[in-house]
N, C-alpha and C positions, 0 to 999 in steps of 0.2 A: 808245403803246397807247391813251391816253385819246382822242386825236384820231381814231384808227381806230374806236373805239367810238361816238364822236359821229357820224362819217360813216355808219357802219352804221345807227345809229338814225335818222338823217335820211332815208336811203334807204328804210328800213322805213316811216317815217311818211308819206313821199311816196306809196309804193305803197298804203298803207292808205287814205289820203285819196282816191287815184285810184279805188280799188275802191268807196269809199263814194259817189263822185260819178258813177260810171258809171250812165247812165240805161238801164234794161233794158226800158222800155215799148215797145210797138209803136205807131207813129204811122201815121195814114192821112190823106193829102191827097186831098180830094175836090173836083173841079172840076165845077160845075153850069153848064149852058148853058140860059139861060131863053128861052122863046119870045118872039118880038117883042112888045114892050110889056108883058112880064110880070115883068121883073126886080124892080121895086119890090114886087110882090105876093109874089114868092119871098122877098125879104129880110124883108118883114113877117111872113111865116109862120115864118121862122127866129126872128126877134126875139120874137114873142109866144108861140110854141108849141114849135118843133122843138128849140131848144137846151135848154129845160126838160125835154123828154121824153128827150133824149139823156142828160142828167144823171140822170134818174130810172132809166134802164136801165144805169147804170154807165159811160157814155162821158164822157170828160173833154174839155170844149170848150177848145181851145188858142187858136185865132185865126180871125177871119173878115175877108176882104178882098174888094174888087172892083178890077180893073185900072183905072188912071187913063184909059188909052185902051181903052175897053171895047166895041169894035165887035162882039164875039162874045157880049155879054150874059152874062159869066161871073160867078159867085160862087165864090171859092176859100176853102176852110176846112180846118183840121187838127184831128183828134181824136186822143186817146191812149187806149190800153187796156193793162191789165196784160200781156196776151199775145194771141196770135192766137185761141186758143180762147175767151177772154173776149170778144173782138171779135165773133166769130160769134154767140155766145150773146146778146150785147147787141142786135145788129141783128135777130136773130130775134124777140126780145121786143119791140123797138120797133115792128117792122112789124106784129106781131100785136096791139099795144095798141089797144083800142077807141077811146081818146081820139085817137090818131094817125089812125086810119081816118076818124073824124069830121072832124078838121081837114083832112085831105087832100081828102076829098070836098067839103067846103064851099068850100075855096080853088080848086077846079077846076070849079066849076059852070058857069063861062063858058069852059071849055076848059083843056087841059093847060097848065101853066106851065113845064114842063121839056121840052127836046128831047133832051138827052144828059147822061150822067154819066160822068166819068172817075174812077178810083180808083187811087191810088199808095200802096203800103205802104212804110214806111221805118223805119229804126232810127237812133238818135242816134249820132254819131261820138264818139270818146273825147275830142275837143277842143272839142266844142260847149259853149257857155254853157248854164247851167241853163235848161231850156225850161219856161216857165210864165208867169204873169201879169206884164205889164210895161206900165204906163200912164204915159207921159211926155209927154203933150200932143200937139201937132199935128205929127206926123211922117209921112213917107211910107216905104213899105217896098219893097224890091226882092227879088223872087224870082228866083234864078239857078239854072240847071240845067246841069251840066257832063257831057258825054259824052266818055269816054276811048277812045283806041285800044285794041285788045285787050291785056290784061295790064298796063295802065298806070294803073289806078285807084289803086293803092297809092302810086304816085309823086305823084299829085295830092294825096292825103290827107297824105302826108308833107310836101309843100311847104306846104300850108295849116297843118298842125299846128306846124311849126317856124318859119314865116316869114310867110305871107300874112295870117293873122288879126291878127298884131301890127301889120303895116304898114297894114292897113285902119283900125285904131284910130288910128294916127298921122295919117291923113288924114281923120279925123272921121266914119268909118263905124262904126256900132255892130253888132257881131256878135250876132245874135239867136238863130239856131239852125242847126245843121249836121246833115244826115242823109245816109245812103246808102240807096238804094232796095233793097227786098227783091224779088228777082227769082226766076223759075223757074230750075231747074238749067241750067247752060251759058250763061246770059245774064249778061253783066257788069253789075253795078249802076252807077248814076249817082250823082253828088254833087248834092244839092239843098240850097241854103241861103238864108237870109233875112237881109238887112241892113236897118238903119234909117238914114234920112238926114233932114236938116232939110227938104229939098224934093227934087223930081226934079232940078232944076237943080244943087243942091248935090251930089247923088249923082253926077251926070255929071262935074262938076268934080273931085270927089274921085277918081274913077277916072282922069281925065286926069292928075292930079298923081301918083297912085300908079304909073301906068305909066311915068312919067319918073324915078321914084326910083332912084338909083344902086344901092342895096342890092337892090331888086326886079329890076333889069336883070341884076345879077350872079347872083342866085338863079335867075332864069328861064333864063339861059344854061347854068348848071351843071346844072339839073334836066332840060334838054333835050339834054344832050350825046349821048344815044343816040336822039334823035328827039323829036318833039312828044309831049306827054302829054295835051293837051286837043284833042279833035277838033271839038267843037261847044259853043258857049255860047249859052244862051237866057236872056233877061232880060225881066222884067215888073215895071214899077213899079205899086205898088198903094196904095190908101188903106184904112185899117182902118175897119170899121163900128162904130157907137156901142156895140154890145153885145159887141165883141171883147175878150177878156181881154188881148190884146196890141194896144196902140194908142199 
């Protein structure tokens, strides 16, 4: 009887801790494409002005990166909000802010510095590490996006939750954040996550070793007994900017 009570209490405690650790924030990944020769000006605007104005209007700066191979002049960043309504209110206030209008006008006197903006809304997975400030020196980051065949996303999430994240750590990869995208009805979400590596070369070697791991090969085979569960993988190696809370 005593053992049964201990077991019940342990399960209750685990569920309670899980509930406490569930991140209910809405995240937004924004990808900015700078005009030719304007990326430095865009980054400077963020560092000196934009991030501070985001904070003023209730937006949480999570991380700022640029791809290591950046032929598209991209700036990639993530913000967090309490919910979608708060997100919309914050952006409306930011855009209407006289200080922002002045900064934007001054920074674009010699021409527009942006050619395109992409926005991806996301929610944290139940197995994501805590998403917040993390400053551990000179690391590189890898942004990975997984597209699943129809009705297979939960299979991917289960494999990550139960196996993949642990094996990543085994091979020196640091799990930074895991999200699923928030999509319109009838569109299957994607898995987006960020890993940290000592270097791009170290990251590629870690993945090579990971793919040869006997446990991974077994897990992969079992999880794909009814067909593949990952249709497409996109990978971008990035370096964090000096003002990023994650670097």
